N, C-alpha and C positions, 0 to 999 in steps of 0.2 A: 360555849362556842358559837360562832355565828355562822349563818347559811349564806353562801353567795350563790346568787343565780341570775339569769338574765330574762327579762321580760320577753314573753313568746312574740309580742306584736311589734315592738320597737327596738329589741335587742339591748336596751338599758341595763347595765349591771347594778344589781341590787343587793343590799346586805340585810339581813334580818337575824334577830336573836334566835337561838335554836328553838325556844320555847314558842315561837310564832309559826312553827311548821304546820300546814295544813288550813291557815287561816287565809282570808281573801282580803285583799287590799287593793288600793287603786295605785296605778302606776304614776309617779310624780312626772313622768316625762310625757307619755301619751294619754294619760288619764283613763286607761282601759282597766278594767277589773280583772284581776289576776289572783290565783290561788299559789300561795307560798308552797313550794315541794316539801315533802318530808325528807328527814336524812335517809330513812330506810328506802324510800323509792328510788334513791339514788339522784345525782345532780342531773337536771334537765340538760345542762351544757357542761359535759365533763370536760376536765383541762385538756387542752389541745396536746396532741402528742409532741414530743420534743423535736426541735427543728432538725432537719437532717445536717450531717456535717458539712462544712463547705467543700467543694471539690478541691483536690490537690492542684497546686499551681502547675501550669504547663512548664516544661522544661524548656529553657531557652538556650540557644546556642548563639554565640556572637563570635564574629570574625573580624578581622583586622583587615581593612581594605588596603589593596596593593596599587601602587602608581607606576607607571612607566616613565613618567617625566616628573620632574621636581615641582612640588605644588606651590602656590601663591603664597607669599609670606602674609601672614595675617597681622602681624605686629610689626611696626617699623621702628627704627631707632632714630632718636632725635638727632638733628644735624649736629648740635654742639651742646654739651652740658652747661647748665646755667652759671656755674662758677668760672668756667671759661669764658663765657660771653661777658660777665661782669669784669674780668681782668682785661680783657681785649677791648672793651668799650671805651669810649671817652670819658665815662662817669665811673668813679670809683664808690665802693660800697662804703658807706659811713654810718656811724652810730650817734644817736643823740639821746641823752638821758635828762628828762625834765622832772625834777622833784617838786612836791607840794611846797615843801617848806621854802624853796627859793622863790616862790611865786606870791607870797603872802606880804601884804603891805599892811599899814596900821588899819586894822579893822576890815580889810578886804582881802579876799581869797581870789586871785586872778590866775588859778592854774588853768581852768577850762579855756579862758582867753588866750593864754600862752600857747597851750597845746594846740588850739585851733589855728592860730596865726602861723605856728611853725609847719603845721601840716598843709595848709594854705600855700604857703611860700615855697615848699618842697614840691607840690604837686602831686596829685593822686597816682599818676603813672610811675613816679619814681620811688612810691613808698613800696618797701619790700615786706615789712611786718611791723605791727604795733604790739607790744607786750606790756602788761602791767608789772609793777615792781613794789614789793613790800619791802621795808627796811626799818631799822630802829636807829635813832640819832639821839645825842645828847642834849638836852634842852639846857641853854646857857643861862636862863633866868632862874630855873628851879634845880638845876643840875640833876634832873632826872632823866631816865631813858625813855623816849617817846616813841611810839610805832607810828609810821607814816607810810605813804605811797607816792608812786611817781609812774611815769611811762618810759619805755625805752623804744625809740623808733629806729628801725634799721632802713635806710634809704640809699638811692644812687643820686651822687651829686658832686 
């Protein structure tokens, strides 16, 4: 069993085998010579008493404020929903799907160029959303099903 005690000079906590009780040693922290207390003489620094229980939380009383007049509205409604604006506007909502297989030429993949050209033509202000599309198609050369991708662009135009 180990003896745990504190140096009387620097309060460094030390631990010594029970067989070392009564011997003198040099504190590794402050270099002062100290005598290891024996188990019978009691610990020089007994364990601190348990901490007192925390105080009970204060009871809180809540009340609902009352107003004599109507309060200011914090959230306002939008003037018109987006679908109504799209229907009433001079531009209709449209969808364009661009598949990668439609953009391939002999030895060249022009998918990025075609998508970039289309987006530039439509204009950033008219684009509502751009979504990726994964699909499978039948390769006519090998007659196997092939996985491919494309984009679906929703725009006003």
